[in-house]
C-alpha positions in Angstrom: -9.8 342.0 107.9 -13.4 342.3 106.9 -15.2 339.0 106.7 -18.2 338.4 104.5 -21.0 336.1 105.6 -23.5 334.5 103.2 -27.0 335.4 104.3 -28.9 332.3 105.5 -32.3 333.7 106.3 -35.1 331.9 104.6 -36.3 334.8 102.5 -32.8 335.4 101.2 -32.3 331.7 100.3 -35.6 331.6 98.5 -34.6 334.7 96.6 -31.2 333.1 95.6 -32.9 329.8 94.5 -35.4 331.8 92.4 -32.6 333.7 90.8 -30.7 330.5 89.9 -33.7 328.7 88.6 -34.7 331.7 86.5 -31.2 332.0 85.0 -31.0 328.3 84.2 -27.8 327.9 86.1 -29.4 325.5 88.6 -31.0 323.4 85.8 -27.7 323.1 83.9 -25.8 322.1 87.0 -28.2 319.5 88.3 -29.7 318.0 85.1 -26.5 317.6 83.1 -24.5 314.5 83.8 -22.1 312.1 82.1 -24.8 310.6 79.9 -25.9 313.9 78.5 -22.3 314.8 77.8 -21.6 311.5 76.1 -24.5 312.0 73.8 -23.5 315.5 73.0 -19.9 314.3 72.2 -21.0 311.5 69.8 -24.3 312.9 68.3 -22.8 315.2 65.7 -21.2 312.2 63.9 -24.5 310.2 63.7 -26.6 310.3 60.5 -30.1 309.0 59.9 -30.5 306.9 56.7 -33.6 306.6 54.5 -33.5 304.2 51.6 -35.6 303.5 48.6 -35.8 300.3 46.5 -37.9 300.1 43.4 -39.6 296.7 42.9 -41.2 295.4 39.7 -44.5 294.5 41.2 -46.9 296.0 43.8 -47.8 294.2 47.0 -50.1 295.1 49.9 -47.3 296.5 51.9 -45.5 298.3 49.1 -46.4 301.9 48.1 -46.5 302.2 44.3 -43.8 299.7 43.7 -41.4 301.4 46.1 -40.0 299.9 49.3 -38.7 302.4 51.8 -36.3 301.5 54.6 -34.6 303.1 57.6 -31.2 302.9 59.2 -28.5 304.8 61.0 -24.9 305.5 60.1 -21.7 306.7 61.8 -19.3 309.2 60.1 -15.8 307.8 60.4 -14.0 310.3 58.1 -14.6 314.0 57.8 -14.7 313.7 54.0 -18.1 312.0 54.3 -17.3 308.3 54.7 -20.0 306.5 56.7 -20.2 303.0 58.1 -23.5 301.2 58.5 -25.0 297.7 58.2 -25.0 295.9 54.9 -28.7 294.9 55.3 -29.6 298.6 55.6 -28.5 299.3 52.0 -28.8 295.9 50.4 -30.3 296.1 46.9 -31.5 299.7 47.4 -31.7 302.3 44.6 -31.4 305.5 46.6 -29.9 306.4 50.0 -30.5 309.7 51.7 -28.4 310.7 54.8 -29.5 313.3 57.3 -26.9 314.8 59.6 -27.5 315.8 63.2 -27.7 319.4 62.2 -30.5 318.8 59.7 -28.6 318.7 56.4 -29.6 316.1 53.7 -27.2 314.4 51.3 -27.5 311.7 48.8 -25.2 308.8 49.7 -23.5 306.3 47.5 -22.3 302.8 48.4 -18.5 302.5 48.3 -17.9 298.9 49.6 -19.9 296.2 51.3 -19.3 293.1 53.3 -22.4 290.9 53.4 -20.8 288.3 55.6 -20.1 290.7 58.4 -23.1 292.9 57.6 -21.1 296.1 57.1 -21.1 298.7 54.4 -19.2 301.9 53.7 -21.1 304.9 52.2 -19.9 308.2 51.0 -21.6 311.6 50.9 -20.1 314.6 49.0 -19.7 317.5 51.4 -18.3 321.0 51.0 -17.0 321.1 54.5 -15.6 318.5 56.9 -18.2 316.5 58.8 -17.9 315.7 62.5 -16.6 312.1 62.8 -15.9 309.5 65.4 -12.6 307.6 65.9 -12.6 303.9 65.2 -9.9 303.6 67.9 -13.0 303.2 70.0 -13.3 302.5 73.7 -11.7 299.1 73.7 -13.4 295.8 74.8 -16.8 296.0 76.3 -17.1 295.5 80.1 -20.0 293.5 81.4 -22.3 295.8 83.3 -21.0 299.1 82.0 -23.5 301.8 81.0 -24.0 302.1 77.2 -26.0 304.4 75.0 -27.6 303.7 71.6 -28.3 306.5 69.2 -30.4 305.9 66.0 -33.4 306.3 63.8 -35.9 303.7 65.1 -39.1 303.7 63.1 -38.1 307.0 61.5 -37.9 308.8 64.9 -34.5 310.5 64.1 -31.9 311.1 66.7 -33.4 308.9 69.3 -31.4 307.8 72.4 -31.8 304.7 74.5 -29.8 303.6 77.6 -28.8 300.2 78.9 -25.8 298.1 80.0 -23.5 295.6 78.4 -25.3 292.3 79.2 -22.5 290.1 77.8 -19.5 290.1 75.6 -18.1 287.7 73.0 -21.6 286.4 72.0 -22.3 284.2 69.0 -25.5 284.8 67.0 -26.8 282.6 64.1 -29.0 284.5 61.7 -31.9 282.9 59.7 -29.8 283.1 56.5 -27.3 280.8 58.1 -24.6 283.5 58.7 -22.9 283.3 62.1 -21.7 286.4 63.9 -19.0 285.9 66.5 -17.6 288.2 69.2 -20.6 290.4 69.5 -21.5 292.7 72.4 -24.9 292.0 73.9 -26.9 294.9 75.4 -30.3 295.6 76.8 -30.4 299.1 75.4 -33.6 299.3 73.3 -32.8 298.8 69.7 -35.5 298.7 67.1 -35.8 298.7 63.3 -34.0 301.8 62.1 -31.3 301.6 64.8 -29.3 299.2 62.5 -25.8 300.6 61.7 -25.9 303.1 64.5 -23.5 303.5 67.4 -23.3 301.9 70.8 -21.3 304.3 72.9 -19.8 304.3 76.3 -20.5 306.7 79.2 -17.6 308.9 78.0 -18.9 309.1 74.4 -16.5 306.7 72.8 -17.6 304.2 70.2 -18.0 300.7 71.7 -19.6 299.1 68.6 -22.0 299.2 65.7 -25.5 298.0 66.4 -26.2 295.0 64.1 -29.1 292.9 65.2 -32.0 292.4 67.6 -33.2 289.0 68.8 -36.6 288.2 67.3 -39.5 288.1 69.8 -37.1 289.0 72.6 -37.2 291.9 75.1 -34.0 293.8 76.0 -31.6 291.6 73.9 -29.6 293.4 71.1 -26.2 293.0 69.7 -23.3 295.2 68.3 -20.1 294.5 66.4 -17.2 295.7 68.6 -15.3 298.7 67.3 -12.0 296.9 66.9 -13.7 294.3 64.7 -15.4 297.1 62.7 -12.0 298.7 62.1 -10.5 295.5 60.9 -13.4 294.7 58.5 -13.7 298.2 57.1 -10.0 298.4 56.6 -9.9 295.1 54.8 -12.9 296.0 52.6 -11.3 299.2 51.4 -7.9 297.7 50.8 -9.3 294.7 48.8 -11.1 297.1 46.5 -8.0 299.1 45.8 -9.3 302.3 47.4 -6.1 302.9 49.2 -3.4 305.0 47.6 0.3 304.6 48.1 1.6 305.3 51.6 4.8 303.5 52.1 4.8 303.8 55.9 4.7 301.0 58.4 4.0 302.0 62.0 4.2 300.6 65.5 0.8 301.1 67.0 0.9 302.9 70.4 -2.7 304.1 70.6 -3.3 307.5 72.2 -4.5 306.9 75.7 -7.6 308.6 76.9 -8.5 309.8 80.4 -12.2 310.4 80.8 -12.5 310.5 77.0 -9.9 313.2 76.6 -6.9 312.3 74.4 -3.5 312.3 76.1 -0.9 314.9 74.9 0.7 314.4 71.4 3.8 312.7 73.0 1.7 309.5 72.5 2.1 309.6 68.7 2.8 306.3 66.9 6.2 305.5 65.7 7.3 304.9 62.1 8.8 301.5 62.0 9.4 301.3 58.2 9.5 303.6 55.2 9.5 302.0 51.8 12.4 303.5 49.7 11.1 305.5 46.8 7.5 305.7 48.2 5.6 309.0 48.6 6.4 309.0 52.3 10.1 308.5 51.6 10.2 311.4 49.1 8.4 313.6 51.6 11.2 313.1 54.1 9.5 310.7 56.6 12.1 308.4 58.1 12.2 305.3 60.3 12.0 306.3 64.0 9.9 309.4 63.4 6.8 309.8 65.6 3.8 310.2 63.3 1.5 312.8 64.8 -1.0 313.8 62.1 -1.8 313.9 58.4 -3.5 317.2 57.6 -5.5 318.0 60.8 -6.3 314.3 61.5 -4.3 312.7 64.4 -2.9 309.2 63.7 -3.8 306.7 66.4 -3.8 303.4 64.6 -2.7 301.8 61.3 -6.3 302.1 60.2 -6.2 305.9 60.5 -3.1 305.9 58.4 -4.8 303.8 55.7 -8.1 305.7 55.9 -6.6 309.1 55.3 -5.4 307.9 51.9 -8.7 306.4 50.8 -9.5 307.5 47.2 -7.0 310.4 47.2 -6.3 311.9 43.8 -3.0 311.2 42.1 -0.7 314.2 42.9 -2.8 315.5 45.8 -0.5 317.1 48.4 -1.0 316.5 52.1 0.8 317.8 55.1 2.4 315.2 57.4 3.5 316.1 60.9 6.2 314.1 62.6 8.3 314.5 65.7 12.0 313.7 65.3 14.6 314.1 68.1 12.1 316.1 70.1 11.3 318.6 67.3 8.0 318.7 65.4 8.5 318.8 61.6 5.9 319.3 59.0 6.5 317.7 55.6 4.6 317.8 52.3 3.6 314.4 50.8 2.4 314.0 47.3 -0.1 311.1 46.9 0.9 308.3 44.5 -1.5 305.6 43.4 1.5 303.3 42.7 2.5 301.6 45.9 5.9 300.3 46.8 5.8 296.5 47.0 6.1 296.3 50.8 3.2 298.8 51.3 1.2 297.0 48.6 1.5 293.6 50.4 0.5 295.1 53.7 -2.6 296.9 52.4 -3.9 294.3 49.9 -2.6 291.0 51.3 -2.0 291.9 54.9 1.6 290.8 55.4 5.0 292.2 56.0 7.9 290.0 54.7 11.6 289.7 54.0 13.3 287.3 51.6 14.9 284.1 52.9 16.7 281.2 51.1 18.2 278.5 53.4 15.1 277.6 55.3 13.2 277.0 52.1 15.8 274.9 50.4 16.1 272.7 53.5 12.4 271.9 53.3 12.2 271.6 49.5 15.6 271.5 47.6 14.1 272.3 44.2 12.8 275.7 45.5 15.1 278.7 45.3 13.8 280.7 48.2 10.7 282.5 49.6 9.3 285.4 51.7 9.3 285.1 55.5 6.2 286.5 57.0 7.1 289.0 59.8 3.6 290.3 60.6 0.0 289.5 59.6 -2.7 292.2 59.7 -5.9 291.0 61.6 -8.9 290.6 59.3 -6.7 290.7 56.2 -6.9 288.1 53.4 -3.7 286.6 54.8 -5.2 286.3 58.3 -8.4 284.7 56.8 -6.3 282.2 55.0 -4.6 281.2 58.3 -1.2 282.6 57.4 0.9 283.5 60.4 4.2 285.1 61.3 7.1 282.6 60.8 5.5 281.1 57.7 7.6 281.3 54.5 5.7 281.9 51.2 7.4 279.9 48.5 4.8 279.8 45.8 1.5 281.5 44.7 -0.7 280.4 41.9 1.9 277.9 40.7 4.6 280.7 40.5 7.7 280.8 42.6 7.8 283.8 45.0 11.3 285.0 45.7 10.7 288.8 46.0 7.7 291.0 46.9 7.3 292.1 43.3 6.5 288.5 42.3 3.3 288.5 44.4 2.3 291.8 42.7 2.9 290.4 39.3 0.7 287.3 40.0 -2.1 289.5 41.2 -1.9 291.5 38.0 -2.3 288.5 35.7 -5.3 288.8 33.3 -7.0 285.6 34.6 -6.3 286.2 38.3 -9.8 287.4 39.2 -11.3 284.2 37.7 -8.9 281.9 39.5 -10.0 282.6 43.1 -9.2 281.3 45.5 -5.6 280.7 44.4 -3.3 278.1 45.8 -0.3 279.1 47.9 2.6 277.0 49.1 4.4 277.7 52.4 7.1 276.3 54.7 6.0 276.1 58.3 8.2 274.6 61.0 10.3 272.9 58.3 7.3 271.3 56.6 5.7 272.2 53.3 2.0 273.0 53.3 -0.5 274.1 50.6 -3.8 276.0 50.9 -5.9 278.6 49.2 -6.3 282.3 49.6 -8.7 284.9 48.1 -6.9 288.0 46.9 -8.0 291.1 45.0 -6.6 291.8 41.6 -3.8 294.3 41.8 -4.6 297.8 40.4 
């Protein structure tokens, strides 16, 4: 057998190094690392924002009655939905979004949440935009490497590096608002970074940059991705932007190894299908594994809700499920009219079933109520301190015996002017009353 020996003489080695350097192979091999790959993974979904606010008077720092602002946004849906900070777009008249590949789009405000300093914007696009998953990277780990990407002082697409300095921080702003559960980082964040991403070493979203500490060095904060997901989902549901789905799922988020999604066997399972809903008519059934809607994978209940944001009545979507080991693709026709169960989950944040005896034992004059089985984090029900095991017996001085009764109350002409409305529950055999803020039903 003929053996080959790699030449090791100095002239030959110099020649090989020169060849590698000249070809760029050596540079690509040595200079590229996990950080550069994480940036390349996330960067296409980051947009730079420029805002314009017209003011009635001129001041020294105002150009011709116009105030210009900067910020950053993260594309969370390929149709052009972007999440950013509320303070970036507060009281502005124009918003321009620039994508990583240099395209400019006018953006409109869809929904805002001043209290949590988040906003959802929309740009109209002819092709899908790269987006990031709000499944995110999970809780921050103290000391892990993190990367911020943004538009500081108009320097678009800037990258800074740091670590997670602390988790679960509380920050009180000058306006009195208190942010809780924040991630603290020493990555350099400046004006213009607001609303941009804080990503992990594998390119997954850890949080949305929200604030810097005044007169401090190396202290900045981000809202964790899970909290962003809850707030944004609640914002869109409250405003009636979510069409009829009729599916309840058991969340079994797709696991990632080194940032790479696991095989589709990790799809979430359908726990409930509302009879007569769009999903029911499409043939989706309890026990199916829900893989995707269109080309979008379903990893959380937020994804399921997001994919129905502002869909047109009658729009047809493909739904891929796995049943008894076989993949089945169904056709689902979007309906703006929701089944009552789906309606309660998306607008109120509860799953329920009717009960009678437990209510009558607590208050004989009541005829029954709705036992809460599940409460969606961040929902109106969650914010009103409702919890599984509570029995809703009354809302806005009306008895609640069936799910349709809550819908009918929320459709009353004076409902919007009656907020927050009083509810009555049975908890541990005792009757309690409190108030809840709910949207008017579409």
